[in-house]
N, C-alpha and C positions, 0 to 999 in steps of 0.2 A: 871230086871226092871231098876236099876240104870244104867247098862251098856248101855241099849238102850236109855235112857234119855240122858246120856253123849254123845253117838254117835250124835244124832240129835242136841245137843247144839253146839257141835264142828263143824258138817257139815254146819250148818247154819251161821257160822261166816266167814266173808271175810278172816280172817288171814289164815284159813285152806283150802281155796278153791283150792289150788295147790295141795293137797294131794288127793290120790285116796281113794276109799271106804275101801280097806283093810288096808291102811296106818292109816286112821282114827280109825278103829276098833282097831289096835294095839296101838294107841295113848291113847285110852279109859283105858288101862291097868295102865298107869302111871298118869291118871287124877284124881285129888280129886274132890269130889263132895260135896256141902254143901248148906243148906237152912239156912235162918235166918229171924228174924222178927224185927220190928222197935225197936230201941234202942240197939240191940245186937252189941257188939264189934266183928268185924271180925277178926282182928289180931292186935297185938303189934309189931312194926317192931324191937324193941330193944330186945325182948325175943323170938319171934317165929322163926322157921326155915325159911331162906330166900325163898320166893315164888313168881311166877308171877301168877296173878289172872286175870280172865275173867268174868266180870259181865254180866249175862244173863237176869236178871230181876230185876227190882227195881232201887234204887239210893242209894249211900252211900257218906258219907263226909270223907275226909282224914284230920285228925287233928294233928297238931304238938304242943308239950308241951315244954314250955322253963324251965329254972331251978327253977323258982318260981311256976311252975304248971299252969301258964296262957295258955289258949288254943287259937290256931289261926286256922281257916279253910285254908287248902292249895289248896284243890280242891274238886270239886263235880264230882263224878264218876257216870255215867249214863249208860244205857243198851248198851252193846257192847263195853264199854270201857275196857282196860287193865289197871292194876295197880299193885303195889307191887315193886319188884326189877327190874324195867325196864331197868335199865342201866347195869344189869348183874354184879353188883359190891357187893361183900360179905363184903368188908372192911369198907364200909361207916356205921357209927353209927348213928342212928336216934331215936328220941323220939317222933314218930308219931304213930297213930293207925287209923284204919278204923272203922266207926260206921254206921249202918244201919239207913236209913232216912225213908223208906217206909214199908208198912205192910209185904210184902213179898220180900225176897232177895234170888236169886239163883245164886251160883258162882261156876265156875270150876277153878281148880288151879293146878299148876305144882311145884314140888320142883325145885329150881333154877338150881341145877346140872342136873336133868332130862331135863329141858328145854334147857339148853346149848347144851347137847348131841343131842337133837332133831334138833336144828338149825344146827349143824355140819352135821347131817345125809341128811338133805334136804336143800341145798342152795337156792332154790326158796323160801321156807318158810322163810329162813333167810332175803332174800331181801325184802319180804312182811312185815316182823316184823320190819325191819329198817325204812320202809316207815311209819308204824303205829306209831312208837316211834317219828320219825322226825316231822309228823304232830301234835302228842301231845305236843312236846316241842315247835313248832311253836305257838300253841294255848297258851301255859303257857306264852311264851315270849311276845305275844300280850297282854295278861292280864297284865303283869307287865308294859309294855309300857302304857296302859291305865291308870293304877294307877298313873304313874309318870306324864302323860300329861294332864289328863282330871279332871274337877271337879267332885264332888261326885255325882250330879244329872245326868250328862252325863255317868259316870261309871255304875249308876243303870240302866238306860235306855239301855245301851249297854249290860249289863249282861241280862236283860229281853228279849232282841231281840235275843241273842245267845240262851237263853233257849227255846224260842218260836221256833226257827229254828230247835232245836234238838228234842223237846218233844211236842211242841204244836199241838193240834188238831185245825185245820183251818175250818171255816165256813165263806166263802167270805173273807173279811178282818179282821174279829173278830178271836181271837186265845184264846183257853182254855188251861189252865196249870193246872195239878194237884199239888197243893201246898204242899211240904213236908219239906219246909224251914221255920224256925221261923224268926221274924224280927231281932233277934240277929245273926242268921245264915247269913241273907243277909248283915247285917251291917259289919260282919267280911269279907265276900266275897268281898266287895267293899271298905274295909279298911276305915270305918268310925265309929262313935258312934251309938249306938242303937237309941238314941234320934234323931240323924240326919237322919237315915234311916226311922224312923217312920214318921218325918216330911216331907220327900221327898215322901214318899208312900201316905200320905194324901194330898199332893199337886197334885200328879198325878190323885188321885181319884176326887179331887175337879174340876180338869180341864176335867173331863170326859174321860180321856184317859185310865183309868185302874180301874178295881174292884179288891180288895184284901181282901181275907178272910183266915181263917187258913186252909181250905180245897182246895180252888180254887182261881186262878188268871185269870182275863179275860182282855185282852188287847182289847180294842173296835175297834181300826183300826190300824193295824200294819203299814200301809203305812203312817199314820200321827203321829205315835208314836216317 
């Protein structure tokens, strides 16, 4: 049963579209499979074996810890994203971990050594992987640029627009989002205080642009947001 699930999870992902049916079946042999629920820690980078992960269902957050134990959200990983040792670098030490944000998480993973061998065996896959990582790095770079050049409200609106584009369910101009982030999470993502994030959310609600609750976010008109 697990082998069949792994096959379809890999077959459906754009990264593996260059592989044949038999190649993907062989790939299932080295693929890890894991389910998790909200609040579960997926991995600790500093202690677990280096892996490359593929998120098939749900959302997780990548959190870094400083020397004093303070947490900072580095990234939100959504369905279809790759995460883990994407730079294929085993020498880098990191105090980060991944934590489940939604009720059901499904992950496929590869030991870094197995994944490196896979890329060597399939040059087309290696090229596709390079493009995937390049796009992810570009998104992170743009996020940092936004943090440096835009005010907190603009950063919040930009974050919601990107979220809506990736996961929103659209009905005309209205967009519905399943909310798996706390206000503190959102504050960390846009690099501001929780009080400021709460104030900005209230301001957007008062303006009739957005409805925010613990379970759902509604953007009333994306074209005016």
